[in-house]
TIMI-2910 file (N, C-alpha, C, CB; in pm, 1 decimal, decimal comma, always signed):
<rs>
+----------+----------+----------+----------+----------+----------+----------+----------+----------+----------+----------+----------+------+
!      n_x !      n_y !      n_z !     ca_x !     ca_y !     ca_z !      c_x !      c_y !      c_z !     cb_x !     cb_y !     cb_z ! resn !
+----------+----------+----------+----------+----------+----------+----------+----------+----------+----------+----------+----------+------+
! -13499,6 ! +10018,0 ! -14102,8 ! -13403,7 !  +9945,6 ! -14187,0 ! -13288,7 ! +10041,7 ! -14223,1 ! -13473,9 !  +9888,8 ! -14317,5 !  Met !
! -13168,6 !  +9985,6 ! -14226,7 ! -13049,8 ! +10065,6 ! -14257,6 ! -13047,2 ! +10104,4 ! -14405,2 ! -12921,9 !  +9988,4 ! -14220,9 !  Leu !
! -12999,1 ! +10226,3 ! -14430,1 ! -12972,3 ! +10266,3 ! -14567,6 ! -12856,6 ! +10183,7 ! -14619,1 ! -12941,4 ! +10418,3 ! -14578,0 !  Glu !
! -12840,2 ! +10179,7 ! -14749,6 ! -12734,6 ! +10098,0 ! -14811,1 ! -12596,1 ! +10138,2 ! -14762,1 ! -12740,6 ! +10109,7 ! -14963,2 !  Arg !
! -12567,6 ! +10267,3 ! -14759,5 ! -12436,2 ! +10314,1 ! -14717,7 ! -12412,3 ! +10281,7 ! -14570,2 ! -12422,7 ! +10465,3 ! -14742,3 !  Lys !
! -12518,2 ! +10294,2 ! -14489,0 ! -12504,3 ! +10260,9 ! -14347,2 ! -12478,3 ! +10112,0 ! -14327,3 ! -12629,7 ! +10302,5 ! -14270,5 !  Glu !
! -12545,7 ! +10028,7 ! -14407,0 ! -12525,4 !  +9884,3 ! -14398,1 ! -12381,5 !  +9848,6 ! -14434,2 ! -12623,8 !  +9809,8 ! -14490,5 !  Leu !
! -12330,5 !  +9905,7 ! -14543,0 ! -12192,5 !  +9876,0 ! -14584,6 ! -12094,9 !  +9920,1 ! -14475,2 ! -12158,6 !  +9947,0 ! -14719,7 !  Val !
! -12117,0 ! +10040,6 ! -14418,6 ! -12029,4 ! +10091,0 ! -14312,8 ! -12033,6 ! +10000,1 ! -14190,7 ! -12069,4 ! +10233,7 ! -14273,5 !  Ala !
! -12152,4 !  +9954,0 ! -14154,0 ! -12166,8 !  +9864,2 ! -14038,7 ! -12095,2 !  +9733,1 ! -14063,4 ! -12314,5 !  +9838,2 ! -14008,3 !  Leu !
! -12114,8 !  +9676,2 ! -14180,0 ! -12047,5 !  +9548,5 ! -14213,2 ! -11897,6 !  +9565,9 ! -14218,9 ! -12098,0 !  +9493,3 ! -14347,2 !  Leu !
! -11851,9 !  +9678,0 ! -14270,4 ! -11708,4 !  +9706,4 ! -14277,1 ! -11648,8 !  +9711,3 ! -14133,9 ! -11683,1 !  +9841,9 ! -14352,5 !  Glu !
! -11718,6 !  +9776,1 ! -14044,4 ! -11673,7 !  +9782,8 ! -13904,1 ! -11671,5 !  +9642,5 ! -13842,1 ! -11766,6 !  +9876,9 ! -13821,0 !  Asp !
! -11775,2 !  +9562,9 ! -13869,5 ! -11782,7 !  +9429,9 ! -13813,1 ! -11669,8 !  +9340,2 ! -13864,0 ! -11916,9 !  +9367,9 ! -13845,1 !  Gln !
! -11635,9 !  +9353,3 ! -13991,8 ! -11526,5 !  +9274,3 ! -14047,9 ! -11394,5 !  +9317,4 ! -13985,8 ! -11521,2 !  +9289,0 ! -14201,5 !  Val !
! -11374,2 !  +9446,5 ! -13971,6 ! -11247,9 !  +9494,9 ! -13913,4 ! -11235,6 !  +9450,3 ! -13767,9 ! -11239,0 !  +9649,4 ! -13922,7 !  Gln !
! -11344,4 !  +9444,1 ! -13696,2 ! -11340,9 !  +9400,4 ! -13555,8 ! -11333,8 !  +9247,5 ! -13543,4 ! -11464,7 !  +9452,6 ! -13481,6 !  Leu !
! -11355,3 !  +9176,9 ! -13653,7 ! -11351,2 !  +9031,2 ! -13649,0 ! -11482,2 !  +8968,2 ! -13608,1 ! -11245,0 !  +8987,1 ! -13555,7 !  Gly !
! -11588,9 !  +9044,4 ! -13603,1 ! -11720,3 !  +8993,8 ! -13563,6 ! -11783,0 !  +8914,0 ! -13677,4 ! -11813,0 !  +9109,7 ! -13522,3 !  Val !
! -11755,1 !  +8955,9 ! -13800,6 ! -11804,6 !  +8885,0 ! -13920,1 ! -11688,2 !  +8860,5 ! -14013,9 ! -11917,3 !  +8966,2 ! -13992,3 !  Arg !
! -11697,6 !  +8752,6 ! -14090,3 ! -11600,0 !  +8727,7 ! -14196,8 ! -11642,2 !  +8805,3 ! -14320,3 ! -11587,8 !  +8575,2 ! -14228,5 !  Ser !
! -11549,5 !  +8816,8 ! -14414,7 ! -11583,0 !  +8883,4 ! -14540,4 ! -11693,6 !  +8807,7 ! -14611,8 ! -11459,1 !  +8895,1 ! -14630,9 !  Val !
! -11690,5 !  +8673,7 ! -14607,0 ! -11793,8 !  +8593,9 ! -14671,4 ! -11931,8 !  +8618,1 ! -14609,0 ! -11757,8 !  +8446,1 ! -14663,1 !  Asp !
! -11936,4 !  +8623,6 ! -14476,0 ! -12063,7 !  +8649,1 ! -14408,0 ! -12116,7 !  +8788,7 ! -14442,5 ! -12046,8 !  +8634,6 ! -14255,0 !  Glu !
! -12028,5 !  +8886,5 ! -14445,0 ! -12068,3 !  +9023,0 ! -14478,3 ! -12114,7 !  +9032,2 ! -14623,6 ! -11951,9 !  +9120,3 ! -14453,4 !  Ala !
! -12048,2 !  +8960,2 ! -14712,4 ! -12089,5 !  +8959,1 ! -14852,6 ! -12228,5 !  +8899,2 ! -14868,1 ! -11988,9 !  +8881,0 ! -14937,4 !  Thr !
! -12253,4 !  +8792,8 ! -14794,3 ! -12386,6 !  +8731,0 ! -14799,8 ! -12491,2 !  +8828,6 ! -14748,3 ! -12390,2 !  +8599,7 ! -14717,4 !  Gln !
! -12458,6 !  +8905,9 ! -14644,8 ! -12551,6 !  +9004,3 ! -14592,4 ! -12583,2 !  +9111,9 ! -14697,2 ! -12494,3 !  +9068,5 ! -14465,7 !  Ala !
! -12484,6 !  +9145,3 ! -14778,1 ! -12507,0 !  +9242,7 ! -14884,6 ! -12604,2 !  +9187,9 ! -14989,5 ! -12373,7 !  +9281,1 ! -14950,8 !  Leu !
! -12584,4 !  +9063,2 ! -15026,6 ! -12676,1 !  +9001,2 ! -15122,7 ! -12815,7 !  +8988,6 ! -15063,2 ! -12624,1 !  +8862,9 ! -15165,8 !  Phe !
! -12821,9 !  +8952,4 ! -14934,7 ! -12952,1 !  +8938,8 ! -14866,7 ! -13026,0 !  +9073,0 ! -14862,8 ! -12932,5 !  +8884,7 ! -14722,5 !  Asp !
! -12951,3 !  +9183,2 ! -14859,1 ! -13011,5 !  +9315,2 ! -14855,4 ! -13051,1 !  +9365,9 ! -14995,3 ! -12915,6 !  +9412,7 ! -14790,3 !  Ala !
! -13033,7 !  +9280,4 ! -15095,6 ! -13072,8 !  +9308,2 ! -15234,0 ! -12998,7 !  +9426,3 ! -15295,6 ! -13220,5 !  +9334,0 ! -15240,4 !  Ala !
! -12870,3 !  +9439,6 ! -15262,0 ! -12789,9 !  +9541,4 ! -15328,0 ! -12760,0 !  +9495,4 ! -15470,9 ! -12658,0 !  +9568,7 ! -15249,0 !  Leu !
! -12737,7 !  +9591,9 ! -15558,1 ! -12706,5 !  +9556,7 ! -15696,6 ! -12569,2 !  +9490,7 ! -15703,2 ! -12711,2 !  +9681,9 ! -15787,8 !  Ser !
! -12540,1 !  +9425,4 ! -15814,6 ! -12412,1 !  +9359,3 ! -15831,7 ! -12297,5 !  +9460,1 ! -15821,7 ! -12407,6 !  +9286,1 ! -15966,2 !  Glu !
! -12313,2 !  +9576,1 ! -15879,4 ! -12211,7 !  +9681,6 ! -15872,5 ! -12190,6 !  +9730,9 ! -15730,0 ! -12250,9 !  +9798,3 ! -15961,8 !  Gly !
! -12299,9 !  +9745,5 ! -15654,2 ! -12287,4 !  +9789,3 ! -15516,3 ! -12217,0 !  +9683,1 ! -15431,6 ! -12425,2 !  +9821,3 ! -15458,0 !  Glu !
! -12250,1 !  +9557,3 ! -15457,0 ! -12185,8 !  +9448,7 ! -15381,8 ! -12036,7 !  +9442,4 ! -15414,7 ! -12253,6 !  +9312,7 ! -15413,3 !  Val !
! -12002,0 !  +9457,2 ! -15541,1 ! -11861,8 !  +9452,9 ! -15581,7 ! -11783,5 !  +9563,3 ! -15512,4 ! -11848,8 !  +9466,0 ! -15734,3 !  Thr !
! -11835,0 !  +9684,0 ! -15514,2 ! -11767,6 !  +9796,6 ! -15449,1 ! -11757,6 !  +9775,7 ! -15298,6 ! -11841,4 !  +9927,3 ! -15478,8 !  Ala !
! -11862,1 !  +9721,9 ! -15239,0 ! -11863,8 !  +9698,4 ! -15094,2 ! -11766,0 !  +9587,9 ! -15055,3 ! -12005,6 !  +9662,0 ! -15047,5 !  Ala !
! -11756,3 !  +9484,3 ! -15137,2 ! -11665,0 !  +9371,9 ! -15106,6 ! -11520,4 !  +9422,2 ! -15106,3 ! -11682,1 !  +9255,4 ! -15210,8 !  Val !
! -11487,4 !  +9511,1 ! -15195,1 ! -11352,0 !  +9568,1 ! -15194,8 ! -11328,1 !  +9640,2 ! -15062,9 ! -11331,6 !  +9665,6 ! -15314,9 !  Ile !
! -11425,1 !  +9716,0 ! -15016,1 ! -11411,3 !  +9784,0 ! -14886,3 ! -11400,4 !  +9682,5 ! -14771,5 ! -11531,7 !  +9878,5 ! -14862,1 !  Arg !
! -11476,6 !  +9573,6 ! -14781,4 ! -11471,8 !  +9470,5 ! -14676,1 ! -11335,7 !  +9402,7 ! -14673,8 ! -11582,9 !  +9365,0 ! -14697,4 !  Leu !
! -11279,9 !  +9374,5 ! -14790,1 ! -11148,1 !  +9310,6 ! -14795,7 ! -11041,8 !  +9400,5 ! -14738,1 ! -11112,2 !  +9273,4 ! -14938,6 !  Gln !
! -11051,6 !  +9527,6 ! -14767,2 ! -10955,8 !  +9624,7 ! -14711,6 ! -10970,4 !  +9631,6 ! -14558,9 ! -10977,5 !  +9766,0 ! -14774,7 !  Arg !
! -11092,7 !  +9625,9 ! -14511,1 ! -11116,4 !  +9627,4 ! -14366,5 ! -11054,1 !  +9505,4 ! -14301,5 ! -11266,8 !  +9632,7 ! -14335,9 !  Ala !
! -11067,1 !  +9391,4 ! -14366,7 ! -11008,4 !  +9267,3 ! -14313,0 ! -10857,0 !  +9277,4 ! -14310,4 ! -11051,8 !  +9144,8 ! -14396,8 !  Ala !
! -10797,5 !  +9336,5 ! -14412,4 ! -10652,7 !  +9352,6 ! -14416,0 ! -10604,9 !  +9445,7 ! -14304,7 ! -10608,6 !  +9406,3 ! -14552,2 !  Gln !
! -10682,0 !  +9551,2 ! -14278,7 ! -10643,8 !  +9643,8 ! -14171,9 ! -10648,3 !  +9575,4 ! -14036,3 ! -10735,4 !  +9766,2 ! -14171,7 !  Arg !
! -10734,0 !  +9477,3 ! -14023,0 ! -10749,3 !  +9409,0 ! -13895,4 ! -10635,0 !  +9313,7 ! -13867,0 ! -10879,4 !  +9334,3 ! -13892,2 !  Ala !
! -10564,7 !  +9271,5 ! -13968,5 ! -10456,2 !  +9175,8 ! -13953,6 ! -10322,8 !  +9247,3 ! -13957,2 ! -10462,6 !  +9068,8 ! -14062,8 !  Val !
! -10244,9 !  +9231,1 ! -13855,0 ! -10111,4 !  +9288,0 ! -13851,7 ! -10012,1 !  +9179,0 ! -13881,8 ! -10081,3 !  +9353,9 ! -13715,7 !  Lys !
!  -9924,5 !  +9204,3 ! -13974,7 !  -9823,1 !  +9107,5 ! -14014,5 !  -9685,2 !  +9167,7 ! -13995,3 !  -9843,1 !  +9063,3 ! -14160,8 !  Leu !
!  -9589,1 !  +9084,0 ! -13960,5 !  -9452,0 !  +9135,7 ! -13955,3 !  -9403,2 !  +9165,2 ! -14096,7 !  -9357,1 !  +9034,8 ! -13884,7 !  Pro !
!  -9307,5 !  +9254,1 ! -14110,1 !  -9253,4 !  +9280,8 ! -14244,4 !  -9178,9 !  +9160,2 ! -14297,9 !  -9160,4 !  +9402,7 ! -14242,1 !  Pro !
!  -9153,0 !  +9162,3 ! -14427,3 !  -9088,2 !  +9049,8 ! -14495,3 !  -8956,0 !  +9014,5 ! -14427,6 !  -9064,4 !  +9083,0 ! -14643,9 !  Gln !
!  -8873,2 !  +9110,9 ! -14393,3 !  -8743,8 !  +9082,7 ! -14331,3 !  -8755,4 !  +9008,8 ! -14199,7 !  -8669,0 !  +9210,1 ! -14309,7 !  Gly !
!  -8854,6 !  +9044,6 ! -14119,9 !  -8874,7 !  +8973,9 ! -13991,7 !  -8921,4 !  +8831,0 ! -14016,0 !  -8977,5 !  +9048,7 ! -13903,2 !  Lys !
!  -9006,8 !  +8812,9 ! -14116,5 !  -9050,8 !  +8676,4 ! -14147,7 !  -8933,8 !  +8591,0 ! -14195,2 !  -9161,2 !  +8678,6 ! -14254,7 !  Met !
!  -8844,5 !  +8649,8 ! -14273,9 !  -8725,8 !  +8576,1 ! -14318,1 !  -8640,0 !  +8537,4 ! -14199,1 !  -8643,7 !  +8659,7 ! -14417,6 !  Glu !
!  -8623,3 !  +8626,4 ! -14103,1 !  -8543,7 !  +8596,1 ! -13983,0 !  -8610,4 !  +8486,4 ! -13900,4 !  -8524,6 !  +8723,3 ! -13896,7 !  Ala !
!  -8742,1 !  +8490,3 ! -13889,4 !  -8813,4 !  +8387,1 ! -13814,0 !  -8800,4 !  +8250,5 ! -13882,2 !  -8962,0 !  +8425,0 ! -13798,8 !  Met !
!  -8803,9 !  +8251,2 ! -14016,6 !  -8788,6 !  +8126,1 ! -14090,6 !  -8649,4 !  +8068,4 ! -14067,3 !  -8813,3 !  +8148,5 ! -14241,6 !  Leu !
!  -8549,5 !  +8151,9 ! -14077,2 !  -8410,2 !  +8103,4 ! -14060,2 !  -8384,0 !  +8049,3 ! -13919,6 !  -8310,8 !  +8216,6 ! -14089,9 !  Lys !
!  -8451,6 !  +8105,4 ! -13819,2 !  -8431,6 !  +8060,1 ! -13681,4 !  -8528,1 !  +7948,3 ! -13640,7 !  -8446,9 !  +8177,0 ! -13586,7 !  Lys !
!  -8612,2 !  +7905,9 ! -13733,9 !  -8703,3 !  +7795,4 ! -13706,6 !  -8827,5 !  +7834,4 ! -13629,2 !  -8631,9 !  +7690,2 ! -13632,3 !  Gly !
!  -8853,8 !  +7962,4 ! -13616,8 !  -8973,7 !  +8009,3 ! -13545,3 !  -9099,7 !  +7979,6 ! -13627,5 !  -8963,5 !  +8161,9 ! -13515,4 !  Val !
!  -9088,5 !  +7991,5 ! -13760,6 !  -9199,4 !  +7957,6 ! -13851,7 !  -9143,4 !  +7859,9 ! -13956,0 !  -9261,4 !  +8088,2 ! -13921,2 !  Ile !
!  -9234,0 !  +7783,9 ! -14017,4 !  -9193,4 !  +7691,1 ! -14122,7 !  -9214,7 !  +7755,0 ! -14260,7 !  -9272,7 !  +7558,1 ! -14111,5 !  Asp !
!  -9175,5 !  +7685,6 ! -14365,5 !  -9183,8 !  +7738,6 ! -14500,5 !  -9328,4 !  +7768,1 ! -14541,4 !  -9120,9 !  +7640,9 ! -14598,3 !  Ala !
!  -9422,7 !  +7685,4 ! -14497,0 !  -9564,9 !  +7708,1 ! -14529,3 !  -9617,4 !  +7836,4 ! -14468,5 !  -9649,4 !  +7591,5 ! -14481,2 !  Gly !
!  -9579,4 !  +7861,0 ! -14343,9 !  -9620,9 !  +7985,7 ! -14277,1 !  -9554,7 !  +8105,9 ! -14343,4 !  -9585,4 !  +7981,8 ! -14126,1 !  Thr !
!  -9428,3 !  +8089,2 ! -14381,0 !  -9356,3 !  +8196,1 ! -14450,2 !  -9427,0 !  +8229,0 ! -14581,9 !  -9208,5 !  +8155,3 ! -14476,0 !  Phe !
!  -9463,6 !  +8124,4 ! -14658,8 !  -9532,0 !  +8142,8 ! -14785,3 !  -9666,0 !  +8215,3 ! -14763,8 !  -9554,2 !  +8006,6 ! -14854,3 !  Arg !
!  -9741,6 !  +8172,4 ! -14663,4 !  -9872,1 !  +8236,3 ! -14635,5 !  -9854,3 !  +8383,8 ! -14596,8 !  -9946,4 !  +8160,5 ! -14521,7 !  Ala !
!  -9749,0 !  +8410,7 ! -14519,2 !  -9721,1 !  +8548,6 ! -14481,7 !  -9686,8 !  +8635,4 ! -14599,8 !  -9610,0 !  +8553,3 ! -14383,0 !  Gly !
!  -9603,6 !  +8582,5 ! -14689,7 !  -9568,3 !  +8658,1 ! -14809,4 !  -9692,1 !  +8681,1 ! -14897,3 !  -9458,8 !  +8584,2 ! -14889,1 !  Leu !
!  -9776,7 !  +8582,1 ! -14907,3 !  -9899,5 !  +8596,5 ! -14984,3 !  -9986,4 !  +8708,1 ! -14923,9 !  -9977,3 !  +8462,0 ! -14988,2 !  Phe !
!  -9995,6 !  +8711,6 ! -14792,5 ! -10073,1 !  +8815,8 ! -14724,6 ! -10014,0 !  +8954,5 ! -14744,6 ! -10081,9 !  +8785,7 ! -14576,6 !  Ser !
!  -9882,0 !  +8959,3 ! -14764,6 !  -9816,4 !  +9086,5 ! -14791,6 !  -9834,6 !  +9130,8 ! -14937,4 !  -9668,2 !  +9076,3 ! -14758,6 !  Leu !
!  -9892,1 !  +9045,2 ! -15020,8 !  -9920,3 !  +9081,0 ! -15157,2 !  -9834,7 !  +9014,2 ! -15262,9 !  -9907,4 !  +9222,9 ! -15170,7 !  Gly !
!  -9745,0 !  +8926,6 ! -15222,4 !  -9662,6 !  +8856,2 ! -15318,9 !  -9744,4 !  +8748,9 ! -15391,1 !  -9540,9 !  +8793,4 ! -15249,6 !  Phe !
!  -9725,3 !  +8736,3 ! -15521,7 !  -9793,2 !  +8635,9 ! -15601,6 !  -9689,3 !  +8562,6 ! -15686,5 !  -9903,5 !  +8700,5 ! -15690,9 !  Arg !
!  -9734,0 !  +8454,1 ! -15748,4 !  -9647,2 !  +8374,2 ! -15834,2 !  -9599,4 !  +8457,9 ! -15951,3 !  -9720,0 !  +8248,2 ! -15884,2 !  Glu !
!  -9480,2 !  +8437,5 ! -16003,0 !  -9381,3 !  +8339,4 ! -15962,7 !  -9294,1 !  +8385,3 ! -15846,7 !  -9295,2 !  +8305,4 ! -16078,9 !  Pro !
!  -9307,9 !  +8511,9 ! -15805,9 !  -9218,6 !  +8566,0 ! -15702,9 !  -9237,8 !  +8498,9 ! -15567,1 !  -9240,6 !  +8715,3 ! -15689,0 !  Trp !
!  -9356,8 !  +8456,9 ! -15538,3 !  -9382,9 !  +8389,7 ! -15410,4 !  -9297,5 !  +8263,6 ! -15397,2 !  -9532,7 !  +8354,1 ! -15397,4 !  Leu !
!  -9303,0 !  +8179,0 ! -15496,2 !  -9224,6 !  +8052,7 ! -15490,6 !  -9074,7 !  +8081,5 ! -15491,4 !  -9260,6 !  +7960,1 ! -15610,5 !  Ser !
!  -9034,5 !  +8180,5 ! -15568,5 !  -8891,6 !  +8212,1 ! -15575,3 !  -8837,5 !  +8265,9 ! -15444,0 !  -8866,0 !  +8312,5 ! -15685,0 !  Arg !
!  -8914,6 !  +8347,3 ! -15374,8 !  -8871,0 !  +8397,8 ! -15246,2 !  -8862,1 !  +8284,5 ! -15142,7 !  -8966,5 !  +8507,3 ! -15197,7 !  Leu !
!  -8960,8 !  +8194,6 ! -15143,4 !  -8957,3 !  +8081,7 ! -15051,5 !  -8836,6 !  +7994,1 ! -15083,9 !  -9089,0 !  +7999,7 ! -15059,3 !  Val !
!  -8812,7 !  +7969,3 ! -15210,6 !  -8696,3 !  +7888,9 ! -15250,5 !  -8567,1 !  +7955,0 ! -15206,9 !  -8695,0 !  +7867,1 ! -15402,0 !  Gln !
!  -8556,7 !  +8084,5 ! -15226,0 !  -8436,2 !  +8158,6 ! -15189,5 !  -8407,8 !  +8145,1 ! -15039,1 !  -8450,9 !  +8307,5 ! -15228,3 !  Leu !
!  -8509,6 !  +8157,6 ! -14959,2 !  -8490,5 !  +8155,1 ! -14813,8 !  -8478,7 !  +8014,2 ! -14756,0 !  -8604,6 !  +8226,3 ! -14746,9 !  Glu !
!  -8521,4 !  +7913,3 ! -14831,7 !  -8514,7 !  +7776,2 ! -14779,3 !  -8402,9 !  +7693,7 ! -14843,4 !  -8647,8 !  +7706,4 ! -14800,9 !  Thr !
!  -8340,1 !  +7746,5 ! -14945,7 !  -8233,3 !  +7673,3 ! -15013,3 !  -8112,7 !  +7662,8 ! -14919,7 !  -8193,8 !  +7743,1 ! -15147,1 !  Ala !
!  -8042,8 !  +7550,6 ! -14925,2 !  -7922,4 !  +7537,1 ! -14841,2 !  -7814,6 !  +7635,1 ! -14886,2 !  -7867,8 !  +7392,0 ! -14846,5 !  Pro !
!  -7739,4 !  +7680,7 ! -14788,0 !  -7630,1 !  +7773,4 ! -14815,2 !  -7519,7 !  +7700,8 ! -14891,0 !  -7575,2 !  +7834,5 ! -14683,9 !  Glu !
!  -7464,1 !  +7765,8 ! -14991,9 !  -7352,9 !  +7709,4 ! -15064,6 !  -7221,2 !  +7760,6 ! -15004,8 !  -7363,0 !  +7744,1 ! -15214,7 !  Leu !
!  -7126,0 !  +7674,0 ! -14998,3 !  -6996,3 !  +7713,0 ! -14936,3 !  -6913,6 !  +7796,1 ! -15029,0 !  -6916,2 !  +7590,2 ! -14894,8 !  Ala !
+----------+----------+----------+----------+----------+----------+----------+----------+----------+----------+----------+----------+------+
</rs>
């Protein structure tokens, strides 16, 4: 049986590779009877691993894609959220980029 640290490291690798979701890995931690504190610390590591696995364009590129119709406002909003933007700034940035140009 894997030691606790080895299990967390294995699950972290699997999340980063896309073999397991964060939810599946979290359930595996509970199934292994880790304490609540251990699970909390491990979930933070799992979430970071998932973020490392996802590559996103920078905000400026997403704005350019939105303006050229490559992505829609919903995709733009989701991208900004993934970059760490939260309300009220998330809605304001989407509004700024989708508002009609004034003459």
